[in-house]
C-alpha positions as CSV (number, residue, x, y, z in Angstrom):
1,M,3.9,60.2,-40.5
2,G,3.3,57.9,-37.5
3,A,0.3,56.3,-39.1
4,R,2.1,55.8,-42.3
5,L,4.9,54.1,-40.6
6,R,2.5,51.8,-38.6
7,R,0.8,50.8,-41.9
8,K,4.2,50.0,-43.4
9,Q,5.1,47.9,-40.4
10,A,1.8,46.1,-40.4
11,L,2.4,45.3,-44.2
12,I,5.8,43.9,-43.5
13,A,4.4,41.8,-40.6
14,W,1.6,40.4,-42.7
15,G,4.2,39.7,-45.5
16,F,6.2,37.5,-43.0
17,C,2.9,35.8,-41.7
18,L,1.5,35.3,-45.3
19,P,3.2,31.8,-45.8
20,F,1.9,30.4,-42.5
21,V,-1.6,31.9,-43.2
22,L,-1.8,30.4,-46.6
23,V,-0.6,27.0,-45.4
24,F,-2.9,27.0,-42.5
25,G,-5.9,28.1,-44.6
26,V,-5.4,25.5,-47.3
27,F,-4.4,22.5,-45.2
28,M,-6.1,23.2,-41.9
29,L,-8.9,25.7,-42.1
30,V,-10.5,24.6,-45.4
31,P,-10.6,21.0,-44.3
32,L,-11.9,21.9,-40.9
33,L,-14.8,23.9,-42.2
34,G,-15.3,21.3,-45.0
35,S,-15.6,18.4,-42.4
36,F,-17.9,20.5,-40.3
37,G,-20.2,21.1,-43.2
38,M,-20.0,17.4,-44.2
39,S,-21.3,16.4,-40.8
40,F,-24.7,17.9,-41.8
41,T,-25.0,15.9,-45.0
42,D,-25.4,12.3,-46.1
43,F,-22.1,12.3,-47.9
44,T,-20.7,8.8,-48.4
45,A,-18.0,7.2,-50.6
46,R,-20.6,6.7,-53.3
47,D,-20.9,10.5,-53.6
48,I,-17.3,11.2,-54.4
49,R,-17.9,11.2,-58.2
50,S,-21.1,13.2,-57.9
51,P,-20.6,15.5,-54.9
52,F,-23.6,17.8,-56.0
53,S,-26.0,14.9,-55.3
54,V,-25.3,15.1,-51.5
55,N,-28.3,16.2,-49.5
56,F,-28.3,18.5,-46.4
57,I,-29.9,16.5,-43.6
58,G,-29.3,18.9,-40.6
59,L,-28.7,17.2,-37.3
60,Q,-29.7,13.7,-38.6
61,Q,-26.2,12.4,-38.6
62,Y,-25.8,13.4,-35.0
63,T,-29.1,11.8,-34.1
64,D,-28.1,8.5,-35.8
65,L,-24.8,8.7,-34.1
66,F,-26.1,8.7,-30.6
67,A,-28.7,6.1,-31.7
68,D,-25.8,3.8,-32.6
69,A,-25.0,1.4,-29.7
70,R,-21.4,1.1,-30.9
71,F,-20.9,4.8,-30.7
72,R,-22.4,4.9,-27.1
73,Q,-20.0,2.0,-26.3
74,S,-17.0,4.0,-27.7
75,L,-18.0,7.0,-25.5
76,L,-18.1,4.8,-22.5
77,V,-14.8,3.1,-23.3
78,T,-13.2,6.6,-23.9
79,G,-14.7,7.9,-20.7
80,L,-13.2,5.0,-18.6
81,F,-9.9,5.4,-20.3
82,V,-9.8,9.1,-19.3
83,V,-11.4,8.8,-15.8
84,I,-9.0,6.0,-14.8
85,G,-6.0,6.8,-16.8
86,I,-5.5,10.6,-16.2
87,P,-5.7,10.5,-12.3
88,L,-3.5,7.3,-12.2
89,T,-0.9,8.9,-14.6
90,M,-0.8,12.2,-12.6
91,V,-0.5,10.4,-9.2
92,V,2.4,8.3,-10.4
93,A,4.1,11.1,-12.2
94,L,3.8,13.3,-9.1
95,A,5.2,10.6,-6.8
96,L,8.1,10.1,-9.2
97,A,8.7,13.8,-9.5
98,L,8.7,14.2,-5.7
99,A,11.2,11.3,-5.4
100,L,13.5,12.7,-8.0
101,N,13.3,16.2,-6.6
102,S,14.5,15.1,-3.2
103,G,17.5,13.2,-4.8
104,S,20.7,14.5,-6.4
105,G,23.6,13.3,-8.5
106,R,23.9,11.3,-11.7
107,I,21.5,8.6,-10.5
108,V,18.7,11.0,-10.6
109,S,19.6,12.1,-14.1
110,L,19.7,8.5,-15.2
111,F,16.2,7.9,-13.8
112,R,14.9,10.9,-15.5
113,V,16.1,9.7,-18.9
114,G,14.8,6.2,-18.1
115,F,11.3,7.4,-17.2
116,Y,11.2,9.7,-20.2
117,A,12.4,7.2,-22.8
118,P,8.9,5.7,-23.6
119,V,7.7,9.2,-24.4
120,V,10.1,9.7,-27.3
121,T,9.6,6.0,-28.6
122,S,7.1,5.4,-31.4
123,I,3.7,4.6,-30.0
124,V,3.3,1.9,-32.7
125,A,6.7,0.3,-31.5
126,V,5.6,0.5,-27.9
127,S,2.2,-1.1,-28.8
128,V,3.8,-4.0,-30.6
129,V,6.2,-4.7,-27.7
130,W,3.3,-4.6,-25.2
131,R,1.3,-6.9,-27.4
132,Y,3.9,-9.6,-27.1
133,I,4.3,-8.9,-23.4
134,L,0.5,-9.4,-22.9
135,Q,0.1,-12.6,-24.9
136,P,-1.0,-15.7,-23.0
137,E,2.6,-17.0,-23.0
138,G,4.1,-13.5,-22.8
139,L,6.4,-12.0,-20.2
140,A,3.5,-10.7,-18.0
141,N,2.0,-14.2,-17.5
142,Q,5.3,-15.8,-17.1
143,A,6.1,-13.3,-14.2
144,L,2.8,-14.1,-12.7
145,S,3.4,-17.9,-12.9
146,L,6.4,-17.5,-10.7
147,I,4.1,-16.7,-7.8
148,G,1.5,-19.3,-8.7
149,I,-0.9,-17.1,-10.6
150,Q,-2.2,-18.0,-14.0
151,G,-2.6,-14.9,-16.0
152,P,-5.5,-14.3,-18.4
153,D,-5.4,-13.7,-22.1
154,W,-5.1,-10.0,-21.5
155,L,-5.9,-8.6,-24.9
156,N,-8.6,-11.1,-25.8
157,D,-10.5,-10.9,-22.5
158,S,-13.2,-8.2,-22.5
159,T,-12.6,-7.8,-18.7
160,W,-8.9,-7.2,-19.0
161,A,-8.3,-5.6,-22.4
162,L,-9.2,-2.0,-21.5
163,P,-7.2,-2.1,-18.2
164,S,-4.2,-3.5,-20.1
165,L,-4.3,-0.5,-22.6
166,I,-4.7,2.0,-19.6
167,L,-1.7,0.4,-17.9
168,M,0.4,0.8,-21.1
169,A,-0.8,4.4,-21.5
170,V,0.1,5.3,-18.0
171,W,3.6,3.7,-18.4
172,R,4.2,5.6,-21.6
173,N,2.9,9.0,-20.6
174,V,4.1,9.2,-17.0
175,G,7.5,10.5,-18.2
176,T,5.9,13.7,-19.7
177,L,4.0,14.6,-16.6
178,M,7.1,13.7,-14.4
179,I,9.2,16.2,-16.2
180,I,6.5,18.9,-16.0
181,F,5.9,18.3,-12.3
182,L,9.6,18.1,-11.6
183,A,10.1,21.6,-13.1
184,G,7.1,22.9,-11.1
185,L,8.6,21.4,-7.8
186,Q,11.9,23.1,-8.5
187,A,10.2,26.4,-8.9
188,V,8.6,26.3,-5.5
189,P,10.4,28.7,-3.1
190,T,12.4,26.8,-0.5
191,D,11.8,29.5,2.1
192,V,8.1,28.6,2.1
193,H,9.0,25.0,3.0
194,E,11.3,26.2,5.7
195,A,8.6,28.4,7.2
196,A,6.2,25.5,7.3
197,M,8.9,23.3,8.9
198,M,9.5,26.0,11.6
199,D,5.7,25.9,12.2
200,G,5.9,22.2,12.9
201,A,4.4,21.0,9.6
202,G,5.5,17.4,8.7
203,G,6.3,16.2,5.2
204,F,2.7,15.1,4.3
205,R,1.3,18.4,5.7
206,R,3.7,20.4,3.7
207,L,2.8,18.5,0.5
208,I,-0.9,19.0,1.1
209,S,-0.9,22.6,2.3
210,V,2.2,24.1,0.5
211,T,3.4,22.0,-2.4
212,L,0.1,21.1,-4.1
213,P,-1.5,24.7,-3.9
214,L,1.7,26.1,-5.4
215,L,1.6,23.5,-8.1
216,R,-1.9,24.2,-9.3
217,P,-0.9,25.9,-12.6
218,T,1.6,23.0,-13.2
219,L,-1.2,20.5,-12.5
220,L,-3.5,22.2,-14.8
221,L,-1.0,22.2,-17.6
222,G,-0.3,18.5,-17.2
223,A,-4.0,17.6,-16.9
224,V,-4.9,19.4,-20.1
225,L,-2.0,18.0,-22.1
226,I,-2.5,14.5,-21.0
227,S,-6.4,14.6,-21.4
228,V,-6.3,15.7,-24.9
229,G,-4.1,12.7,-25.8
230,Y,-6.2,10.2,-23.7
231,L,-9.5,11.4,-25.2
232,Q,-8.0,10.8,-28.7
233,F,-6.4,7.4,-27.9
234,F,-6.3,5.4,-31.1
235,E,-3.0,3.7,-31.8
236,E,-3.1,1.4,-28.8
237,A,-6.5,0.0,-29.8
238,F,-5.6,-0.1,-33.5
239,V,-2.3,-2.0,-33.1
240,M,-3.2,-4.2,-30.1
241,T,-6.9,-5.1,-30.1
242,K,-8.5,-3.6,-33.2
243,G,-11.2,-2.3,-30.9
244,G,-12.0,-5.7,-29.4
245,P,-12.8,-8.0,-27.9
246,L,-16.6,-7.3,-28.3
247,D,-15.9,-3.6,-28.6
248,A,-14.3,-3.4,-25.2
249,T,-11.5,-1.2,-26.4
250,L,-13.5,0.7,-29.1
251,S,-12.6,4.4,-28.6
252,V,-14.3,7.3,-30.2
253,A,-11.3,8.0,-32.4
254,Y,-11.2,4.4,-33.5
255,Y,-14.9,4.4,-34.2
256,T,-14.4,7.5,-36.4
257,Y,-11.6,5.8,-38.2
258,Q,-13.9,2.9,-38.9
259,Q,-16.7,5.0,-40.2
260,F,-14.2,6.7,-42.7
261,G,-13.2,3.1,-43.7
262,F,-16.7,2.2,-44.3
263,G,-17.3,5.2,-46.5
264,E,-19.6,7.0,-44.1
265,Y,-17.9,10.3,-44.4
266,G,-20.8,12.4,-43.0
267,M,-21.1,10.1,-39.9
268,A,-17.3,10.1,-39.4
269,S,-17.3,14.0,-39.5
270,A,-20.1,14.1,-36.9
271,A,-18.3,11.7,-34.7
272,S,-15.1,13.7,-34.9
273,Y,-16.9,16.9,-33.9
274,V,-18.6,15.2,-30.9
275,L,-15.1,14.2,-29.8
276,F,-13.9,17.8,-30.3
277,L,-16.7,19.1,-28.2
278,V,-15.9,16.6,-25.4
279,I,-12.3,17.7,-25.4
280,A,-13.3,21.3,-25.1
281,L,-15.7,20.6,-22.3
282,V,-13.1,18.4,-20.4
283,S,-10.5,21.2,-20.8
284,L,-13.0,23.9,-19.5
285,V,-13.8,21.8,-16.5
286,Q,-10.1,21.3,-15.7
287,F,-9.4,25.1,-16.0
288,R,-12.3,25.7,-13.6
289,V,-11.1,23.1,-11.0
290,L,-7.4,23.7,-11.2
291,R,-7.0,27.3,-12.0
292,S,-5.0,29.5,-9.5
293,Q,-7.0,30.9,-6.6
294,D,-5.1,34.2,-6.8
């Protein structure tokens, strides 16, 4: 009787899950497996009408991918975007969270909303606004001219284009981490801080020895969330620089998009799976470094 009841409950459960399983299988799993198989073929736009003429070429697409100087440049650009952008975003977000956590009243709530507003704003709209700000006669250079500094052509200078995108990404994403870190700070027991104060620990020592160790799970969550987005950065380069100048802002995601546009579907699939592998490896490293020591 018990086994029959469990089977009946399992069938009912699968009945409720079936719509999601079907949607996931048709629109996610099948394309996922199809693109993975495509990365081992020479499939191009010319083969759409005759898909059976596609040849299996093994790892040749991946070999050609890493032989492409533009792809290696996109890996370098994405790496710099991540290595500089993630720590900078986390430090600024943690500083803001600490400042807001020590405050009180309606002013703090107003600041929370203000810092979080860019997160819920369309990235395309944000990129368009920042593109005007960073023009040669834009707001950024006008502000610099007030102190006697002649600003560069930010988005058309290969030296300043990528730092400009990193600055915009930090400004836009700092609100997400600030809210996460603020929630983590408010979960830290006050008696731990009080005990540290009684032992003579100052504010900085309490931050290093008490707050940050207790925030490790929160820091891990924030790092993983923000790194996945930074590794896939695309809209900023697409709207503001088109990957230029001289491929200075060419990300892996934008390179993949270009390959699809060129009709090189096999190459684009291979590039997307290289990016997937990089995201998985970065997440694994973050879990190793920031996981709880308990």
